C-alpha positions, 0 to 999 in steps of 0.5 A, a space after each residue: 500499500 502506499 504510504 499517506 503522504 504528508 499532506 493528506 494526513 495533514 487534511 485529515 486534521 482540518 476536515 474533522 474539525 469542519 465536522 458539525 460541533 455538538 451543541 455546548 450542552 455544558 456551557 455555563 455550568 461553572 459558577 461564576 468567578 468570585 472576583 467581582 468584574 472590574 468596573 470601569 472609571 465613572 461606573 457605580 459602586 457596587 450596590 450603590 442607588 441610580 445616579 443623583 440618589 442621595 446617600 449619607 455623609 462619607 457615604 456620599 463623597 465615598 460614592 462621588 470619589 468612586 464614580 470619578 475613579 480616584 478609588 483610594 479616596 473612595 476606599 480610605 472614606 468606606 473604611 470609617 464608615 464600614 467601621 461603624 457598622 454600615 453593612 453596604 459600607 461593610 459590602 462596598 469596601 469588601 468589593 474594592 478590597 476583593 479588586 485591589 482597587 484604591 490599595 492593596 488586594 487583600 481577599 481575606 480581609 474582604 472576606 471578613 467584611 462581607 460576613 459583617 454585611 451578610 450578618 447584618 442583612 446585605 443580600 449582594 454580601 450574602 451572594 458573594 460570601 458565598 462565591 467565595 466560599 464556593 471556590 476557596 478565596 480568602 476562606 478556606 473551600 466550604 461547599 455547605 458554607 457556600 450553600 448557607 450564604 447563597 440560600 440566604 440571598 436567593 431566599 431574599 430574592 437575589 437572582 445571581 444567588 439563585 442560579 448559583 444555588 440551582 447549579 449546586 443542586 443539580 451538581 450535588 456541591 455541598 448539598 445532595 443533588 436534587 433535581 427538583 430544587 434545583 429546576 424551582 432555584 434556577 426558574 426563579 433566577 430565569 425569571 429574575 433575567 438571569 441569562 446562564 439560568 435562562 440557559 440552562 432552564 431550557 437544557 432542563 426541559 429538554 432533558 427533563 431532568 427534575 421536570 417532564 421534558 418540553 421542546 417548547 419550553 426549552 426554545 422559548 427560554 433558549 431564545 431569551 437567553 440569547 436574546 440577553 447576550 448569553 454566548 453559549 445560549 446564542 450558539 445553541 440557538 444558532 446550532 438549532 437553527 443550523 439543523 432546524 432542530 425545533 425551530 425553522 431551519 434559517 442559516 443567516 439567523 445561525 450565522 449572526 448568533 454564531 458571529 454574536 457568540 463568537 465575539 463575545 468570546 465562546 470559543 466553540 463558536 470562534 472554532 466552528 467560524 473557523 471551520 465554516 470559513 474554510 468550506 466550500 470552492 473558495 474557502 475564505 483562509 484570512 477569516 478562517 486564520 482569525 477566527 482559528 487563532 482566537 479559539 486557539 489561544 483560549 485552548 481550543 484543541 480543534 482549531 490549534 489542530 486546524 492552525 497546525 494544518 495552514 501552518 504545514 500547508 502553507 494555507 492562507 499563511 506562509 508555511 512554517 513547519 516549525 509553527 505548525 508543529 508548535 500548534 499540532 504539539 498543543 493540541 496533540 498534549 490536549 489529547 486531540 487525536 488527529 493532532 498526535 498522528 500529525 505531529 507524528 508524522 512531523 517526527 517521523 519526517 523531520 518537518 518543524 522539529 529534528 526526526 526522532 522515531 521514538 518520539 515519533 510512535 510516541 504519538 502514533 500510539 497515543 493517536 492510535 489508542 485513542 482510535 485514530 485508524 491512520 495512526 494504526 495503519 502507520 504503525 502497522 507500516 512502520 512495525 513490518 519494516 521493522 521501525 519499532 522498538 520496545 513493543 510486544 509482540 502482540 501490539 506489533 502484530 494487531 498494528 500490523 494486521 491493521 495495515 495488512 487488511 488496508 492492503 500494505 503488502 509489506 505488512 501481510 508478508 512480516 505477518 506471514 514471516 513472523 507466524 512461520 517463525 513460531 510468533 504466536 500473536 502474529 499467527 492469531 491476527 493472522 487467522 483475523 485477516 484470513 478469516 475476515 478477507 484481508 487480501 482472501 479468505 481461507 476459513 479452514 487456515 484460520 481455524 488451524 491458525 487460531 488452533 496452534 496460536 490458542 494452544 500456545 497461550 495467545 489469548 487473543 486468539 483464544 477468545 477467537 477460537 471460543 467464539 468460534 466454537 459458540 458460533 459452530 463456525 467451522 466446528 461443531 457448537 459446543 459452548 463448554 469448549 467455548 467456554 473453556 477458551 474464552 475463559 483462558 483468554 479472560 484469566 489473562 485480563 482480555 477485557 472483550 473475553 471478560 465480557 463474552 464469558 459472562 454471555 456464555 455462562 448465562 446461555 449454559 447449565 450449571 454442570 457445563 460451566 462446571 466442566 468448561 472450568 475443569 477443562 481450562 484447569 486441565 488445560 493450564 496445569 498441562 502448560 510449560 512455564 515458558 513465556 508465552 
């Protein structure tokens, strides 16, 4: 078989990224950061009333300084007010300590002031203190403490606390999981206008978790969340429009939503727009590069792999193997099989990296273990040519079978040679190739090879021989003999053999199982101690 050229394998890394992206069902699950968002100069301090509202004494002066961006003065004026026991001042001072505005950042001091304010009935302080307990900022991480303070705030109508409490009930964090309580609090927050809660409520109605499934309600809440500019909802609604799921198909509307979500920073939307820009007869590589770079910077492995492809092939950018290797490495280390296979090929060919056969095999193996067929095929080709050191015979035989089944004559010849010289693993894999038509079907020879390899203790051959007896395939159907061979393979840790043994036992009488187990023991006792 002709080896796949570099551009062909690298192209696989891009086309895979162009497949449909799943709806971000988990997006928005995380509890928001406990650190309040930084406010711009001229904005009101936390807990402030509408502009023009009078605040007493130092509070009014502090508020004025805050609005002017003079945070040091605002903080200095707040301190005596907070020390006098004013819950709002305590909350505002805690907020500034947490953000480090007007002085050093001090989460521990912030937590103490928040507890004073929360104990004094300041609802926003209760909610923020719950978040600090949940994430261990300024205090010890304490999920139960988070539930306590969030519950107090939620019961007083704080919509953000209701949302966060709903997530805790759903995930069973600090409290026993309770789908109904999760639904109740998330609905309260959604009604209160929290877009993230509206999105979660949409998922609940779609999945029927804690409430009867209702696709109409799911769509309605999804639309409300998207209208609230919640990026995961915009992305999910875009997918629904694109697929015509629960709503009329609207590709233009979907694209608008994808762009809105991408501009808001949602990396799934950014990566999808990048992949979509590469589709069609006239791909927009400049736009694809822009979106892939934005998604990759946030850690999207698919976008990183796609950037590797663009730089490796010089598509839309000047070809640069070193940059390609760097992007592929990031995606590979994140666990993306197609990037692992591409990085392996670069190591093998010495493109952008020093040639390193061992590292090539390492990354091919990682991709193969994740099910990437092209990586298994290349390992088979390398194994057939003696290009792999340190692998056991079973691994080598498995990979060579993949390559031989794909038409690689060198791999087929290598299996034949190894089987002829007594390699039981190669014999078992050659047998499977012969019975499944890898070049030509020879059921009788396959059975003979299975018998020989199984008798020499090769677990794969034992499993396959046992299954032949179970089916009566080329032999008389015999559950006792089938169980014997499958049991021997299971005893060596073969997971499929363990599963098949249980299925066989369910079809057999206790007496038959006992006979099969005795036959397996007799076979084992007659084996030499030599390595198999």
